[in-house]
N, C-alpha and C positions, 0 to 999 in steps of 0.2 A: 202475546208472546212472540218473539222473533227467534229464528234460528241463530244461535250465537256459538260459533266454533272457535272463538279466540282462545288461545292457550292449548288447544287440542293438537296433538301430533298425529298426522295422517300419512299413511304409506300407501302409495298407488303403484301397482305393477303395470308394466306396459305403458308407462306415463309419457313416453317420448312422442307418440303419434296418435292421431285419431281421437277416439272417445277418451282414452286415458289422459291425453294431453288436456282436453277440455275439463275433465274431472279435476286434474291437478290445478289448473287455472282457477276453477270455480272455488275450490277450497281455499286457495291462497287469497282470493278476493274476499272471502268471508272471515279472514283473520287467522286461519289455521296455519300451523307449521307443517309444510308439505315435504315429504320424502318421496322422490320418484325413482323407481327401478326400471331399468330397460337394458337391453343388450346391444343397442345401437349407439355407438359413441357419438355420432353426429347429432342424433336426436337429444342425447343427454347434454351435449354442449349447448344446443339451442335452449333447453330448459334453464340452464345456468345463465346464459346470456340475456334471456328475456325475463329472468327472475320469476319463473313459474314454479320453482321448487327451491326450498331452503337447502336441500341436500339431494344431489342427483348421483345415483350409484349405478355402475355397470354390474349387472347381476343376471345370470341365467337361472331362472326359477326352477328349472328341471334339476339343478344341482343343489342338493340339500346343504352341502358345505358352504357354497356361496351365499345361500339364503341365510343360513345361521350367522355368517360373518356380517352380512348386511344388517340384520336385526340387532346384532351385538353393537354395531356402530351407532345405530339409532339410539339404543339404550345408553351407550357411553356419552353420546353428544347431547341427548335431550332428556334422558332419565325416565322416559315413559313412551308408550305407544297406545293411543286412544282408538284409532280407527285403522283397519286394514281393508283395503279395497283390492280384491283380486280381479283386475281388469284384463290382464294379458291373456291372449288366446290366439290360436291359429286354426285354419280350416284346410281341408284337403278333400277333393271330390273324386268320385268314380264309382262305378257299379260294384256292389259287394262281391259279385261273382269273380271279379278279377282284381279286387283291391289289394294293393301291396301291404302285406302284414307289417313291414317295417314302417310304412307311412302311418298305418293305424296306430302303432306304438308311439310314433312321434306326436300325433295329435293328443293321445291320452297323456303322454309325458308332460306336455305343456298345460293342457286344459284341466287335467285332473290331478296328476302328481304335483304339478306346480302349485296348485291351490293347497294340497296337503302339506307341501314343504313350507309354504309361508305361514300357514295356520299353526303348524307344529312349532315353528320358531317364535311366533308372536304370542301364542297362548300363555306361556309362563309370565310374560310381562303384564298381560291383562289380568291374569289371576292375582298377581302381586298387588295390582292396583284395586282389585275388586270391581272392575268395570271395563267395558270395552265394546267395540262394534266391529263385527266382521261382515263385510258386504261382498258377495261373490257374483261375478258376471256369469249368468246362465245364458239362455237364448230362447226365443220363441221356438227354435228347433227342438228344444227339450219338451215342448208341449205338442207340436205337430212337426215331425221331421220332414225332410224333403228327399226326393229321389236323388240318388248319387251323393248324398251327404250323410250317410249313416254314421261315419266316424265322428263327425262334428256333433250330430244330434245325440248320439249315445254318450259322448263325453260330457255334453252339457246336462243331460239327464242325470249322469253320475254326480255332477256338481250339485244339482238340486237335492239329491238324496243325502249327500255328504253334509249339505247345509242343514237339513232337518235333524240329522243325528247330532251334529255339533251344537245346535241350538239347545237340545235337551241336556247334553253333556256339560255345557258351559253355563247354563242358566243359573245354577247355584252361586256362581261368582259374579253375577250381574253383567254377564257378557251376552249380548244378543248377536244372532247370526241369521242373516237374510240373504236372499238371492234376487236378482232382477233379470227379467227376460225382455231384452230389446227386440223390436221387430225389424222393420226395414229402414235402416239408417245408412245412407250411402257412405261407404268407406273404401279404401284401396283394396280391402280384402273381398268385397262382394260385388263391386262394379255396378251398383244400381244407377249411379249418376251417368253412366255411359250408355244406358239402354235407349233404344229407339223409342219414339213417342208412343207407338202402338203397344210395345212391350211394357213400357213404363205405365201406361194407362191400365193395362191388365193387372199389373202388380198393385197399383193404387186402388183398384176396385176391391181389393181384399181388406181394405181398411175402413173403419168407421169414421175416423178423422182423415180425410182424403188428402194427405200430404206425406212426404217423406219425413221420417223422424230426424231429429237434430241431436247431435252430441249433447247439447245443453239439456235436452229432455231427460237424458240419463243422468247427467251431472246433478240436476235439480233433485231427482229422486234420491241419489246418493247423499246429498246434503241433508235431506229430511231424515233418512235412515241413520245418519251419523249423529244427529242432534238429540236433544232431550225429549222432543215431541214424539219420538218413535219408541220410547223406552219400554212399551208393553207389546211391541211387535217383534216376534222372533219365530224362526222356523218357517218363514213365509217366502213364497215365490211371487214377486210383484211384477205384473205385466205392464211394460211400458212400450206398447206396440201400436198405440193409436186405435185400439179396438180391432186388431186383426182377427178376422173370422169370429167376431162377437156374435154375428149371425151367419147363416149359410152364404148370403150374398150381400155384404155390406154396400157394395157399389150400386145396388138397386135404388137406394135413397138418392144418390147423386144423379142417376139417370131419370129420375122423376117418375 
């Protein structure tokens, strides 16, 4: 059996850049109809020009009105929504002792409230269909947080718990809800690609598969979770981190 997503309508938030762009491209390649949401007009223009999305909408997911309007447009144009991928997210770092409360609220507005907004808008369509897939971006930070990154870790832990609750609430309608936890995937947000060799080696020693993660690694997991092969998986947090801290010192195997 192969993953067959032809005819499925998939909405990806934060689709204009990074992992979200790769997710949109991967679903398009597998025959899905892709709707990309982003608030960067240039990124949305690129999605359209490169045919990575069938519909690219400017939408701030922290605004429930904009989200509802975007979902209504999806319903009007395609008549259904099969898969919602809540990829969009932001980070802000600093010690908790002096962390700006307004910045804390901003992280939670995007990473948590944004997920709530899209889910609340999409759920009625999926209930009407009696089927659907909701896939939420968590993070390895939801499993083991980092110093100076409490806002991000706490927001992603909230996404995990929201995912579990939604899985039970929506199960009777044939809707599955899962989250994924990427590890170290170089993006503009984390700067892993710019690390000096020694610092990069220290980071890679945390991984059982000793390489940086790729956006495609996440996209492939999303493809699986969106398809029929994953129909009995719900309420799960799937680790796509290359075995980060699978043991206390994964790097020992590489050092011989």
